[in-house]
N, C-alpha and C positions, 0 to 999 in steps of 0.2 A: 903368502896369503893363507895357505892351508894350515900352516903352523899356528895361525891366529884364530882358528875355528875350534871351539871347545864343545865337546859332547858331555852333557851332564845327566847322570842317572840319579833319580831320587828314590831313596829307600827301597832299593832293589831286593826282592825276596830270595831269588835263586842265583847262586854264584855262577851257574852255567850260563845264565843270560848275560852276565858281565863278560865272561869269556867270549861268547858269541858276538857281543857288541864290539869288543876289541878287534875281532876278526873282520867284522863288517866295516869298521872304520879303516883298518889298514888296507883293505882291498881298494879303497877309494882315496888313499893318500892322507888320511887324517890320523893324528896321533895323540891329541890332547884330551884325555879322558879324566873326568872328575866324578867321584862317587860321593853322594850326599847321604850320610847316615844309612849305609847298607845294612840289611839284617845280619849278613855275615860277610866278612872280608873275603876277597878272592882266595880260592883254595885250589887243590889239585884238579877238581872238576872244571873250574874256570880255566885253568891252564890247558886242560885237554881240549876244551871247546874253542879256545883261542887259536889252536893249531899253530901256525907260524907267526902269530901276532902276540907272542908272550912279551915282547918288548913294550908294546902299547899297554898291555895288562900290568906289567911290572912297574911302569912309570905312572900308573894311575894315581891321582891324588885323592885321598880320603878326607872329607871334612864333615863336620857335624851339622852345618846349616847351609841352606840354599844361598843365603846372603854371602857366605864366604866364597862359594863357587862362582858367584856372579860379580863380585866386588869390582874387579878391574876390567869388566866388559862394557862396551858402549852400546851394543845392540844385543837384545835378549829376545829369543823366539821360543815359545813354549808349545809343545805338541798337545793337542786335545782331540779326543775321539767323539765328543758329544757337545751339543749346545749347552750353554750355561744361562743362568738367570740374567746376568749382565753381559750384553753383547760386547765383543772386543774385535778390533781389526783382524781379519783373517787372511792368511796367505795359503796358496797351494804349496806343496813341496817344491815345485819348480820355481815359483816366485820366491820362496824362502831361500832356496839355494842361490839364486841370482843376487838376492839382497845381502846374504852373508858374504859372498865373494866380493861384491861391490864395496862393502864396508870393512872387510878384513884387511884391506891394504893400508888402512889408517889405524886400526885398533883391534883389540880382541873382541870376538863375538861369540855368543853361546846359543846352543840349541838344547832345550831341556826335555827329557823324557821321564814320565812318571812311573808309578808303581804298576806291577803287572796286573793286579786285580782291579784297581780303581783309578789309575792315572794320577793326575796332579790335583791338589785341593784348589779351591777358589782363591785362597790367599796366595798360593804359589803361582797360579796363573796370572794374578794381578801384578806380578813382578816383571812381566814380559811386555815388550812393546807390541808384539804381534803374536797371534796364535797360528800354528800351522796344522791343517787338517788334511789327512790323506783320504782322497775321494775313493773309498773302497766300495765294494758291492753292498748296497744298503740291506740286502737280504741276508748277507753273511759278511760282516765287516771285521771279523776276528783276525787281528794281526798280533803275533807275539812281539815281544820287545825288540829282539834283534832284527826282525823283519822290518819293523818301523824305522829303526836306526838305519838299516841298509837302504831303505827307500829314500830317506832324506839325504844320506851321504852320497848316494848316486847322483841326485840332483845337484848337490854341491860340486861334485866332480865334473858333471856336464857343464855347469856354469864356469868353472875354472878353466876347462879346456876351451870353451868359447872365448873367454877373455884372452887366453894365451894366443889363440889363433888370430884374434883381431888386433892383438898387440896394443891395446888401449887400456888405460887406467883412468877412470873418472875421478876427478877431485871431489872429495867428500867434506861435508861440514865437520867441525870438531865437536862431536857430541859428548855430553858428560858421561862419566862412568856410572855403573849401577849404584855404587856406594854413595856417590854424590847425589843421585836422584833420591835414594832412600833418606839421606839427611834432609833434603828439601821437603819430602813428604812428611817427615817427622816434624820439621819446623812449621810447615803449613798447618798440620793438624793441631799443634800446640797453640799457634796463633789464633786459629779459628775457634778453638775451645776457649781461649782467654777472652775473646770478644763476644762469646756466647752465640756464635753462629752454629757451632756444634755443641749440642747438649751432651755433656760427658756421660750421663747415665743412659741416654737414648741417642747414640750417634747415627743410627740408621745406616744408609749406604752412601753418605756424602763423600767420604774419602775414597771409596771404591770408584765412584763416578768421576771424581776429580783425577784420580790416577788414570782412568781410561782416557779422559780428555787430554791430559798432559802427555801421556804416552802416544796418543794419536797425533798431537801437534809436534811432539819431539823437539822441544826447545834446544838450541845448541848451547855450548858452554857459556858463552857471553850472555845469552838470554836468561839462562838459569841463574847466573850471578845477579842479574837485574832483579829477577823475581825474589831471590834471597834478600837483596837489599831492600826491596819494598816491604817484605815481612819484618825485617829488622827495624825499619822505620816505624811500622805499625806497632811493634812490640815496645819500642822506646816511648812513643807518644801515649800508648795505653797505660804504661807504668806511671807516666807523669800525671 
């Protein structure tokens, strides 16, 4: 299960934070680290702060886009420190840890952490099924990147230990991978544009709200295939 849990850092500025993240992960038994467009690749400073977790650091995968990091994941949780214009389903770190452990027995899952200075963009947050918010002191809620990673990874570890002690694995639905969801959203947007439901020059927040709705509903793989079939039928008849 722990091997199927992926920690994704987006556009990290300081290599030391990458090393500290690797250390935080290894202390909780996690090892799958992905770096999306880091400002600098891991260096000697990262290795020094990784301490005994240089294996996690050395095996980190570096990709240019968030879509690449999430493509083969069926559950995506993004961390966010502040409220956004568009509300999204929110989990506490404890709920996020339990959900990741529950679903990691069936497929890969990912937890995303954003930039040190301003976190994740709205577009990046909309790629997640849920947002995780650490309930810190509202008068001083400043957590550095590695501390945030350590907090979430600790909850993942606790959930893992709980499940091992109970010796039960709950059967999960077969959820589509992130890359399949992205194809669906692209198809949906194209179809809605073709039928003039979305005005190309003034799209507004239609797709953002539809993403939120479908991410909240979480259609399984068969249901997503049905939705794609409906869109294909609309496309075919529209062209006729």
